[in-house]
Each structure stands twice: as C-alpha cells, then as structure tokens.
C-alpha positions in Angstrom: -59.3 229.0 83.7 -56.1 229.8 85.3 -54.3 228.9 88.6 -51.2 229.2 90.1 -48.7 227.3 92.3 -45.2 227.2 93.7 -44.4 223.7 93.1 -40.4 222.9 93.2 -40.8 219.8 91.1 -42.0 221.0 87.8 -43.9 219.3 84.7 -43.0 220.8 81.0 -45.6 220.5 78.2 -44.4 219.3 74.8 -43.7 222.6 73.7 -41.3 223.7 76.6 -38.4 223.7 74.6 -40.2 226.0 72.2 -41.1 228.5 74.6 -37.5 228.8 76.0 -36.0 228.9 72.2 -38.5 231.7 71.4 -37.6 234.0 74.9 -40.2 233.0 77.2 -40.3 234.0 80.8 -40.9 230.8 82.4 -42.3 230.7 85.6 -44.6 227.7 88.3 -47.9 227.3 87.3 -50.0 224.5 88.3 -47.3 222.3 88.5 -46.1 223.0 84.9 -42.9 225.5 83.8 -45.0 227.6 81.7 -44.0 231.3 79.9 -45.5 234.1 81.6 -44.4 236.5 78.7 -42.2 236.7 76.0 -40.1 239.5 74.8 -42.7 241.6 73.6 -44.3 241.7 77.1 -47.9 241.4 78.4 -49.0 244.5 77.2 -48.3 243.9 73.4 -49.1 240.5 73.4 -52.8 241.5 74.9 -53.3 243.8 72.4 -52.0 241.7 69.5 -54.3 239.1 70.2 -57.3 241.3 70.2 -56.0 242.8 67.0 -54.3 240.0 65.1 -54.2 236.7 66.5 -52.1 235.0 69.8 -51.4 231.4 70.1 -51.4 229.9 73.8 -50.2 226.8 75.0 -52.8 225.1 77.0 -51.1 221.5 77.1 -51.1 221.7 81.1 -54.8 221.3 80.9 -56.5 217.6 81.3 -58.1 216.0 78.1 -60.3 213.2 78.9 -62.4 210.9 76.8 -65.7 209.5 78.4 -66.9 206.5 76.6 -70.2 204.7 77.6 -69.6 200.8 77.9 -72.6 200.4 75.9 -71.2 202.1 73.0 -73.9 204.8 72.9 -72.8 208.3 73.3 -76.3 209.2 74.9 -75.4 206.9 78.0 -72.1 208.6 78.6 -73.8 212.1 78.3 -76.7 210.5 81.1 -73.8 209.2 83.3 -72.0 212.7 82.8 -75.1 214.4 84.1 -74.7 213.0 87.3 -72.0 215.1 88.2 -72.8 218.4 86.4 -76.1 220.7 86.1 -76.0 220.8 82.4 -77.8 219.2 79.6 -75.6 217.0 77.8 -78.0 214.6 76.5 -79.0 217.4 73.9 -75.4 218.2 73.1 -75.7 217.5 69.2 -72.9 215.6 67.6 -70.1 218.0 66.7 -71.0 220.5 69.4 -69.4 221.7 72.8 -70.6 223.1 76.1 -69.4 224.8 79.2 -69.9 222.7 82.3 -69.4 222.6 86.1 -68.4 219.8 88.2 -70.1 220.2 91.5 -70.1 219.1 95.1 -72.8 218.0 97.8 -73.2 221.4 98.7 -73.3 222.9 95.2 -70.0 224.3 95.1 -68.0 224.1 92.1 -64.8 221.2 91.7 -64.0 222.5 88.9 -65.0 223.9 85.4 -64.6 222.3 82.4 -65.5 222.2 78.5 -67.7 218.7 77.2 -67.7 218.1 73.4 -69.8 215.4 71.8 -67.7 213.6 69.1 -70.2 211.3 68.2 -69.4 208.1 69.6 -67.9 209.7 72.8 -67.9 212.7 75.0 -64.4 214.5 74.9 -63.5 216.4 78.3 -60.9 219.5 79.1 -60.4 220.2 82.5 -58.1 222.6 84.5 -54.5 221.6 84.9 -54.8 221.9 88.8 -58.1 220.0 89.2 -57.3 217.2 86.5 -56.4 214.5 89.1 -59.2 214.9 91.3 -61.3 215.3 88.4 -60.3 211.8 87.0 -60.8 210.4 90.2 -64.2 212.1 90.7 -64.9 210.4 87.2 -63.7 206.9 88.1 -65.4 206.8 91.3 -69.1 207.9 90.1 -69.1 206.8 86.6 -67.1 203.7 86.2 -70.0 201.3 86.4 -71.0 202.4 83.4 -68.3 204.6 81.5 -64.7 204.0 80.4 -62.7 206.8 81.5 -59.6 207.5 79.2 -57.2 210.6 80.0 -55.2 211.3 77.0 -51.8 212.4 78.1 -50.4 212.0 74.9 -52.0 215.0 73.3 -50.6 218.8 73.4 -53.5 221.5 73.5 -52.8 225.1 71.8 -55.4 228.0 71.2 -55.3 230.3 68.7 -57.2 233.7 69.7 -58.1 236.5 67.8 -60.0 238.2 65.0 -57.3 237.0 62.2 -57.4 233.4 63.7 -59.9 232.2 61.3 -57.9 233.2 58.2 -54.5 231.9 59.9 -56.1 228.5 60.5 -57.8 228.3 56.7 -54.2 227.9 55.4 -53.7 224.8 57.7 -57.1 223.5 58.1 -59.5 224.7 55.1 -62.8 223.6 56.7 -62.0 226.0 59.9 -63.7 229.1 58.6 -67.0 227.3 58.1 -66.9 226.1 62.2 -69.1 228.1 64.3 -68.8 229.2 67.8 -68.5 225.9 69.9 -68.4 223.4 66.9 -65.9 220.5 67.8 -64.6 217.8 66.3 -61.5 215.7 64.3 -60.1 217.7 61.6 -56.7 217.6 59.6 -54.5 220.6 60.4 -51.5 220.8 58.3 -51.8 217.1 57.5 -52.0 216.4 61.5 -55.1 214.5 62.9 -56.1 217.0 65.3 -59.7 217.8 67.6 -60.4 221.3 66.6 -63.1 223.2 68.6 -63.8 227.0 67.6 -63.7 228.2 71.2 -61.3 229.9 73.8 -61.0 231.7 76.8 -60.3 235.3 75.7 -63.4 236.7 74.4 -62.4 236.3 70.8 -62.9 234.3 68.0 -60.6 231.6 68.0 -59.8 227.9 68.1 -58.5 225.0 70.5 -56.4 222.4 68.4 -55.6 219.3 70.7 -52.2 217.4 68.6 -50.9 214.5 69.1 -47.5 215.2 71.2 -44.8 214.2 68.9 -46.4 216.5 66.2 -47.2 219.5 68.5 -44.1 221.6 68.1 -44.0 221.1 64.6 -47.4 222.4 63.9 -47.1 225.1 66.6 -44.1 226.1 64.8 -45.9 226.1 61.7 -48.6 228.7 63.0 -46.1 230.8 64.7 -44.5 231.3 61.3 -47.6 233.1 60.0 -46.9 236.9 60.2 -50.3 237.8 62.0 -49.4 235.3 65.0 -47.3 236.0 68.0 -46.7 233.7 70.9 -48.7 234.8 74.1 -48.1 234.0 77.8 -50.2 233.4 80.9 -49.9 237.1 81.7 -51.9 238.2 79.0 -54.2 235.2 79.0 -55.2 236.4 82.5 -56.1 239.9 81.1 -57.5 238.8 78.3 -60.2 236.1 80.2 -60.7 239.0 82.8 -61.8 241.5 80.3 -64.1 238.6 78.9 -65.6 238.4 82.4 -64.6 234.9 82.4 -63.7 233.0 85.6 -60.4 231.8 86.8 -60.8 228.5 88.9 -59.8 228.7 92.0 -60.3 232.4 92.5 -63.5 233.8 91.1 -65.5 230.1 91.7 -64.2 227.5 93.7 -65.6 224.8 96.0 -67.6 227.2 98.1 -69.1 229.2 95.3 -72.3 227.6 93.5 -72.7 228.4 89.9 -75.5 230.5 90.6 -73.6 233.0 92.9 -70.8 232.6 90.5 -73.1 234.1 87.8 -73.2 230.8 85.7 -76.8 230.6 85.6 -76.8 231.1 81.6 -74.7 227.8 81.7 -77.6 225.6 83.4 -80.5 224.5 80.4 -84.0 224.2 81.6 -83.9 220.7 81.2 -82.0 220.3 84.5 -84.0 223.0 86.4 -87.1 222.6 88.5 -89.7 221.4 85.9 -87.5 220.5 83.5 -87.5 216.7 81.8 -84.5 215.8 83.9 -84.3 218.4 86.8 -81.8 217.7 89.5 -80.3 214.5 90.0 -76.9 216.1 90.2 -74.3 216.8 93.3 -75.6 219.7 95.1 -78.9 220.2 93.3 -81.1 220.6 96.1 -78.9 224.1 96.9 -78.8 225.2 93.3 -82.1 224.5 92.6 -83.5 226.4 95.7 -81.1 229.5 94.4 -82.3 229.2 90.8 -85.7 229.7 92.4 -85.3 232.1 95.1 -81.8 233.6 94.5 -78.2 233.5 96.0 -77.5 235.8 98.9 -74.6 236.7 96.8 -73.3 237.3 93.5 -70.2 237.8 91.4 -69.9 241.2 89.8 -67.7 243.2 87.6 -66.1 246.1 89.1 -64.6 249.2 87.7 -62.7 251.1 90.2 -62.0 254.9 89.7 -58.6 256.1 88.9 -55.8 254.0 87.6 -54.8 251.8 90.3 -55.6 248.1 90.0 -57.5 246.5 92.8 -56.5 243.1 93.5 -57.6 239.8 94.1 -58.3 239.7 98.0 -58.9 243.3 98.5 -62.2 243.7 100.9 -65.4 245.8 99.6 -67.2 247.8 101.7 -71.1 249.2 101.5 -69.7 252.7 102.2 -66.7 254.8 102.9 -66.9 254.5 106.9 -68.3 251.4 107.5 -66.0 248.6 109.5 -67.4 245.2 108.3 -66.7 244.1 105.0 -69.5 243.1 102.3 -67.4 241.1 99.9 -64.0 240.6 98.7 -62.1 240.9 95.1 -61.1 237.5 93.5 -59.7 239.0 90.4 -58.4 242.5 89.6 -55.9 243.8 86.9 -55.5 246.7 84.4 -57.6 246.1 81.2 -55.2 246.9 78.4 -58.1 247.3 75.9 -59.9 249.8 77.8 -57.1 251.6 79.5 -58.7 251.0 83.0 -58.6 248.8 86.1 -61.2 246.4 85.8 -61.9 243.8 88.6 -64.5 240.6 89.7 -65.5 239.8 93.0 -68.6 239.1 95.4 -71.1 241.3 97.0 -74.3 240.8 98.7 -77.0 240.4 96.3 -78.3 243.8 97.6 -75.7 245.4 96.4 -75.2 243.4 92.8 -77.0 245.7 90.4 -74.8 247.5 87.8 -74.4 251.1 88.7 -74.1 250.5 92.4 -70.9 251.8 94.2 -69.3 250.0 96.6 -65.7 250.9 98.2 -62.4 249.0 98.1 -60.0 249.4 101.2 -56.6 250.2 99.3 -53.7 251.3 101.3 -55.9 252.5 104.2 -58.2 254.5 102.0 -61.6 253.5 100.8 -61.7 253.7 96.9 -65.2 254.0 95.0 -65.8 251.3 92.6 -69.1 250.7 90.6 -70.4 247.8 90.0 -70.6 246.9 86.1 -71.8 244.5 83.5 -69.6 242.1 81.9 -67.8 241.2 79.8 -65.8 244.7 79.8 -64.8 244.2 76.5 -67.4 242.9 73.9 -67.2 239.0 73.0 -66.2 238.4 69.3 -67.5 234.9 68.7 -68.5 233.6 65.3 -72.0 232.4 66.0 
C-alpha cells in the first residue's frame, strides 16, 4: 500500500530523526519525508527481510477508531459494511481483515485493514488517502458512529522469519498470535496495538505505538542483531514479490475488486444469495462481475531476460499488433528470485497462467508470461 508524490512541504513521522541519524536517504513520499533506503542498500535490505527481520516505519499511514454510538461493536461493523464489500460483522474480537472502500461505480477508493478490538473497530488506511477516508467515514457513518483519527500514534512493521523470535523478547505473548490476530499488548512495557500481519508476504507484526515512545521502542528493536531498518525501496520490491497491490497504481477508483483479482477478500455473506448481500457502494457492478466475470483482470507477469518492465509499459496480444490490450501497473526486479517481475491488467481472455503477451520496450516487443502470484511463497503463521 504505497504511493508517491512531489509535495514540497513535507510532514515528518515521529521516527524522522531516527531515520536521519541512521543514514536514511530521505525522499518525498505521500506528503512525508521518508527513508527510501539506508547504507546497506535496497537489495540487501530486501534479502535481509526475507532471511531475518526488517523494521519499517509506516507511521505516515492513517489509524482510525470507529466506535458505534450504541456502544456495540456489532453496530459499528454493520455501519462499516455500508462502505466495504467485506463481512465485518463476522470479524471476531481480536481478529483483523483486509477490505476496500468502494465508490458508486464499484471502483476502489482505498484499501485498508479492519480489526475488531472488542468494543470498537480499528482501521489502518493509506497515507495518501487518509484525509479523504476520514471524510468518507464522517459523511456516511456519523449518524451512528464516532470517527476518531489517532494522530498521536506511530506505526512500525517488523517483518521476516525471525520477527517472532525478536518480538518475543519485548512481548512474550507475540509468538502465540496467529496470522491476522490483533489487539492491545504491552511491548517493552509500552501500551501498543499489535497485529500479526504486514505487507511483505513474510511472517511479522505491525505495532501501533504512542508517538512519545515510538523512537525508544524502535531503537530497542533495532539494537537486536537480527533487525535492520528498511526503506521504501525494499518495501516496494517485497510487496511486489508477494503479489500485493500498491494503491494508486495497481488499484484505484477505476478498478473494481473483481478486476483487481481481490475476489478472495469478499466473503459469501456479502455476495448474491448471502445473508447480507450488497448494500455497499458499487454493489450492482461488483456483484454482477462476481457472477459473470469482469472484462479485464490484474495478473502477474514474468518478462523474459533481465530487464525490468516498469509501470505504464503497454501490453500487446502479439509481436506485431498496433492496438494495446493493457498495461503494466507495477514492475521491478525481484531480488529473491533474481528475475524481473511485474503485474498489470489484461483482458480476461489473456489472463490465464502460461499465456504470452508482449510489452513495448524501447521500440521492441518483449515476450512476457502471465504467471501466478505470489512470485515468492507467503510465509504466514496461520
């Protein structure tokens, strides 16, 4: 869930001084001054996260509490179901789920995580969309819910196969958590919100920390010999290998969850014939696509050779046709598999694994194989 901008007046996260002190190369990103990499470089940061544990500052993302005026979390869940196609009512206390805000045409306004904290819902949304998301919630849910943005909390992600062992030294109950468990926990004596989740495909945790204690806890985690600070560059290559969407690139207001290959995130209860089918923005379009299919689909792409195929590159059905059939929405070199990888949209007729399409690259047509995702197997603790 990344996006970029060129805003000249940049905000800083509570960890900004730590990034600078540790040699982070700072760049504008989603209105914030953020580290794109450290001295170790993007390649080593990526591989270290796959082998040990990487620590990411994601404090620029929005954290929002949604609390029903009735005091019942079930009422907050039913209210939120007016804005997302997911089953929030069935989300058990202490559990988290991926969701998308949709618009009236079925396009995706933002993607988000929703956790049930027992008496309220806890939402994490993208940095570039958080102001619009809060306004969207207030416009449609203020009659029944209290919307409380948490500007006083930082957010970090500890990701990698050694993340559980590292965090166990600071939060003894962390290893017992399963993938998508979420709730309040004390980490190094600090009252935090912890979820066993992330956006790298690796096992790991996201930790919400009070701003005034964020640097102390982050420094303590970074003092562990298995942990390195990781910048935005490696975060992007890790999520691409994991086949995860980058909002504003792979999904946006013009793509539906079905076109975005996110059907898995829509539970049966919200589909046609389900207990609470429809009732969310764009439901007519999305339910029709769930029943009959969409005309295009996001797919994984493996270019031949070593040259990455970047975002915006046009895709063609064959080596000579003049009309493009789609385009690449994310593309890079996958350090874990030592090969270029990408994702993009093609007509559903060309979306089968193993099919060949062609990219227009420097005046030449490069064969690309439609491939299953993720490109690197997920490593979640289910």
